C-alpha atoms as a printed R data frame, in Angstrom:
    type eleno elety resid chain resno      x       y      z
1   ATOM     1    CA   UNK     A     1 23.248 -43.731 -1.873
2   ATOM     2    CA   UNK     A     2 22.491 -40.384 -0.286
3   ATOM     3    CA   UNK     A     3 24.818 -39.165  2.431
4   ATOM     4    CA   UNK     A     4 23.742 -36.508  4.913
5   ATOM     5    CA   UNK     A     5 26.095 -34.801  7.328
6   ATOM     6    CA   UNK     A     6 24.224 -33.408 10.352
7   ATOM     7    CA   UNK     A     7 26.063 -30.734 12.323
8   ATOM     8    CA   UNK     A     8 25.221 -28.193 14.969
9   ATOM     9    CA   UNK     A     9 25.963 -24.632 13.847
10  ATOM    10    CA   UNK     A    10 28.233 -23.218 11.160
11  ATOM    11    CA   UNK     A    11 32.040 -23.174 11.049
12  ATOM    12    CA   UNK     A    12 33.447 -19.806 12.110
13  ATOM    13    CA   UNK     A    13 37.187 -20.371 11.705
14  ATOM    14    CA   UNK     A    14 38.550 -18.781  8.512
15  ATOM    15    CA   UNK     A    15 39.269 -21.318  5.801
16  ATOM    16    CA   UNK     A    16 37.317 -24.214  7.325
17  ATOM    17    CA   UNK     A    17 34.058 -23.538  5.461
18  ATOM    18    CA   UNK     A    18 35.900 -23.199  2.163
19  ATOM    19    CA   UNK     A    19 37.715 -26.500  2.706
20  ATOM    20    CA   UNK     A    20 34.478 -28.293  3.612
21  ATOM    21    CA   UNK     A    21 32.783 -26.811  0.528
22  ATOM    22    CA   UNK     A    22 35.667 -27.974 -1.670
23  ATOM    23    CA   UNK     A    23 35.076 -31.624 -0.701
24  ATOM    24    CA   UNK     A    24 31.288 -31.230 -0.693
25  ATOM    25    CA   UNK     A    25 31.401 -29.998 -4.317
26  ATOM    26    CA   UNK     A    26 33.221 -33.189 -5.338
27  ATOM    27    CA   UNK     A    27 30.660 -35.551 -3.773
28  ATOM    28    CA   UNK     A    28 27.622 -35.310 -6.110
29  ATOM    29    CA   UNK     A    29 29.265 -37.604 -8.667
30  ATOM    30    CA   UNK     A    30 28.912 -40.412 -6.081
31  ATOM    31    CA   UNK     A    31 25.318 -39.681 -5.095
32  ATOM    32    CA   UNK     A    32 23.386 -36.994 -3.331
33  ATOM    33    CA   UNK     A    33 25.256 -35.281 -0.515
34  ATOM    34    CA   UNK     A    34 23.772 -32.734  1.836
35  ATOM    35    CA   UNK     A    35 24.909 -30.899  4.907
36  ATOM    36    CA   UNK     A    36 22.217 -30.050  7.429
37  ATOM    37    CA   UNK     A    37 23.057 -27.451 10.027
38  ATOM    38    CA   UNK     A    38 20.933 -27.905 13.131
39  ATOM    39    CA   UNK     A    39 20.501 -25.043 15.568
40  ATOM    40    CA   UNK     A    40 22.688 -25.640 18.625
41  ATOM    41    CA   UNK     A    41 21.210 -25.155 22.067
42  ATOM    42    CA   UNK     A    42 22.251 -22.042 23.937
43  ATOM    43    CA   UNK     A    43 23.795 -22.482 26.401
44  ATOM    44    CA   UNK     A    44 25.131 -25.830 25.134
45  ATOM    45    CA   UNK     A    45 22.962 -28.684 26.428
46  ATOM    46    CA   UNK     A    46 23.465 -32.363 25.508
47  ATOM    47    CA   UNK     A    47 19.865 -33.312 26.176
48  ATOM    48    CA   UNK     A    48 18.446 -30.498 24.024
49  ATOM    49    CA   UNK     A    49 20.867 -31.207 21.161
50  ATOM    50    CA   UNK     A    50 20.035 -34.924 21.332
51  ATOM    51    CA   UNK     A    51 16.323 -34.067 21.140
52  ATOM    52    CA   UNK     A    52 16.986 -31.792 18.145
53  ATOM    53    CA   UNK     A    53 18.774 -34.624 16.358
54  ATOM    54    CA   UNK     A    54 16.028 -37.130 17.224
55  ATOM    55    CA   UNK     A    55 13.396 -34.704 15.941
56  ATOM    56    CA   UNK     A    56 15.256 -34.342 12.638
57  ATOM    57    CA   UNK     A    57 15.499 -38.127 12.248
58  ATOM    58    CA   UNK     A    58 11.777 -38.528 13.034
59  ATOM    59    CA   UNK     A    59 10.855 -35.867 10.448
60  ATOM    60    CA   UNK     A    60 13.062 -37.582  7.863
61  ATOM    61    CA   UNK     A    61 12.285 -41.314  8.122
62  ATOM    62    CA   UNK     A    62 14.044 -42.093  4.837
63  ATOM    63    CA   UNK     A    63 17.249 -40.862  6.468
64  ATOM    64    CA   UNK     A    64 17.293 -43.699  8.968
65  ATOM    65    CA   UNK     A    65 18.844 -46.259  6.618
66  ATOM    66    CA   UNK     A    66 22.036 -46.084  8.670
67  ATOM    67    CA   UNK     A    67 23.089 -43.463 11.191
68  ATOM    68    CA   UNK     A    68 26.628 -42.903 12.405
69  ATOM    69    CA   UNK     A    69 27.077 -40.686 15.467
70  ATOM    70    CA   UNK     A    70 30.514 -39.233 16.144
71  ATOM    71    CA   UNK     A    71 31.381 -39.802 19.770
72  ATOM    72    CA   UNK     A    72 34.658 -39.970 21.654
73  ATOM    73    CA   UNK     A    73 33.660 -43.412 22.983
74  ATOM    74    CA   UNK     A    74 32.790 -44.654 19.493
75  ATOM    75    CA   UNK     A    75 34.630 -47.235 17.437
76  ATOM    76    CA   UNK     A    76 37.424 -45.803 15.286
77  ATOM    77    CA   UNK     A    77 37.089 -46.622 11.587
78  ATOM    78    CA   UNK     A    78 39.980 -46.674  9.163
79  ATOM    79    CA   UNK     A    79 39.524 -45.254  5.673
80  ATOM    80    CA   UNK     A    80 39.410 -48.837  4.386
81  ATOM    81    CA   UNK     A    81 36.571 -49.613  6.814
82  ATOM    82    CA   UNK     A    82 34.642 -46.501  5.728
83  ATOM    83    CA   UNK     A    83 34.995 -47.681  2.122
84  ATOM    84    CA   UNK     A    84 34.006 -51.278  2.987
85  ATOM    85    CA   UNK     A    85 30.917 -50.008  4.812
86  ATOM    86    CA   UNK     A    86 29.953 -47.713  1.914
87  ATOM    87    CA   UNK     A    87 30.418 -50.575 -0.564
88  ATOM    88    CA   UNK     A    88 28.339 -52.950  1.583
89  ATOM    89    CA   UNK     A    89 25.588 -50.344  2.013
90  ATOM    90    CA   UNK     A    90 25.433 -49.796 -1.731
91  ATOM    91    CA   UNK     A    91 25.442 -53.543 -2.442
92  ATOM    92    CA   UNK     A    92 22.629 -54.013  0.086
93  ATOM    93    CA   UNK     A    93 20.617 -51.241 -1.558
94  ATOM    94    CA   UNK     A    94 20.790 -48.875  1.415
95  ATOM    95    CA   UNK     A    95 19.301 -45.575  0.334
96  ATOM    96    CA   UNK     A    96 20.635 -43.198  2.973
97  ATOM    97    CA   UNK     A    97 23.530 -42.798  5.403
98  ATOM    98    CA   UNK     A    98 23.400 -40.040  8.015
99  ATOM    99    CA   UNK     A    99 26.574 -39.029  9.830
100 ATOM   100    CA   UNK     A   100 25.964 -36.757 12.832
101 ATOM   101    CA   UNK     A   101 28.373 -34.584 14.762
102 ATOM   102    CA   UNK     A   102 26.950 -33.530 18.132
103 ATOM   103    CA   UNK     A   103 26.887 -30.088 19.660
104 ATOM   104    CA   UNK     A   104 29.527 -28.564 21.919
105 ATOM   105    CA   UNK     A   105 28.722 -31.000 24.761
106 ATOM   106    CA   UNK     A   106 28.091 -34.050 22.586
107 ATOM   107    CA   UNK     A   107 24.955 -36.180 22.519
108 ATOM   108    CA   UNK     A   108 23.303 -38.441 25.072
109 ATOM   109    CA   UNK     A   109 24.057 -42.166 24.727
110 ATOM   110    CA   UNK     A   110 20.367 -43.184 24.569
111 ATOM   111    CA   UNK     A   111 20.210 -42.050 20.937
112 ATOM   112    CA   UNK     A   112 22.298 -45.052 19.995
113 ATOM   113    CA   UNK     A   113 19.928 -47.560 21.602
114 ATOM   114    CA   UNK     A   114 16.767 -45.994 20.174
115 ATOM   115    CA   UNK     A   115 17.511 -46.962 16.557
116 ATOM   116    CA   UNK     A   116 19.038 -50.307 15.648
117 ATOM   117    CA   UNK     A   117 20.857 -48.833 12.670
118 ATOM   118    CA   UNK     A   118 22.862 -46.361 14.760
119 ATOM   119    CA   UNK     A   119 26.600 -46.807 15.259
120 ATOM   120    CA   UNK     A   120 28.855 -44.705 17.432
121 ATOM   121    CA   UNK     A   121 32.093 -43.976 15.605
122 ATOM   122    CA   UNK     A   122 35.211 -42.056 16.500
123 ATOM   123    CA   UNK     A   123 37.786 -40.162 14.475
124 ATOM   124    CA   UNK     A   124 40.453 -41.357 16.925
125 ATOM   125    CA   UNK     A   125 41.579 -40.734 20.490
126 ATOM   126    CA   UNK     A   126 42.343 -37.049 20.035
127 ATOM   127    CA   UNK     A   127 39.786 -34.326 20.691
128 ATOM   128    CA   UNK     A   128 38.907 -32.219 17.652
129 ATOM   129    CA   UNK     A   129 36.886 -29.042 17.422
130 ATOM   130    CA   UNK     A   130 33.500 -29.574 15.776
131 ATOM   131    CA   UNK     A   131 34.688 -27.540 12.806
132 ATOM   132    CA   UNK     A   132 37.755 -29.721 12.257
133 ATOM   133    CA   UNK     A   133 35.701 -32.889 12.778
134 ATOM   134    CA   UNK     A   134 33.257 -31.678 10.138
135 ATOM   135    CA   UNK     A   135 36.099 -31.096  7.681
136 ATOM   136    CA   UNK     A   136 37.656 -34.489  8.428
137 ATOM   137    CA   UNK     A   137 34.316 -36.294  8.035
138 ATOM   138    CA   UNK     A   138 33.570 -34.556  4.729
139 ATOM   139    CA   UNK     A   139 37.015 -35.483  3.435
140 ATOM   140    CA   UNK     A   140 36.625 -39.088  4.645
141 ATOM   141    CA   UNK     A   141 33.273 -39.396  2.865
142 ATOM   142    CA   UNK     A   142 34.971 -38.251 -0.343
143 ATOM   143    CA   UNK     A   143 37.963 -40.518  0.256
144 ATOM   144    CA   UNK     A   144 35.790 -43.576  0.985
145 ATOM   145    CA   UNK     A   145 33.774 -43.099 -2.183
146 ATOM   146    CA   UNK     A   146 36.967 -42.662 -4.210
147 ATOM   147    CA   UNK     A   147 38.249 -45.974 -2.806
148 ATOM   148    CA   UNK     A   148 34.946 -47.717 -3.621
149 ATOM   149    CA   UNK     A   149 35.134 -46.412 -7.215
150 ATOM   150    CA   UNK     A   150 38.818 -47.307 -7.585
151 ATOM   151    CA   UNK     A   151 39.846 -43.700 -8.154
152 ATOM   152    CA   UNK     A   152 43.415 -42.570 -7.455
153 ATOM   153    CA   UNK     A   153 42.662 -40.013 -4.701
154 ATOM   154    CA   UNK     A   154 43.474 -42.459 -1.894
155 ATOM   155    CA   UNK     A   155 47.044 -43.723 -1.964
156 ATOM   156    CA   UNK     A   156 48.351 -46.376  0.382
């Protein structure tokens, strides 16, 4: 299964990019992984960023196997749930999972209703910078795949 992480802009905080790259380098053994950096609107604008994300999805129809949108009102998923979802997607023959992190002001809710395969998820009740969220998501992708494969990275 291919996994694509859609983000707006590049991390600027020292050390964040290197940490994200460290996990991203580990992911190809589980399937294709790509990070796509979309251009954020300036000044930040939810509607424009939502349109940018929609345009990317329309240009990449194979990427619409399943789409997870990070949103503070989304459903939190435990690591075990990430792994269960990944396992189910693979068993069902899903070709592509896209995980999207919105711009500075988030994304409009209508994106979720436009595609049936879209889920809003949350990393928890706390607010994280987009850079930290990107790192956490990349690590969770790696962790979920390691659970699915029965590898010792995840310890409970």
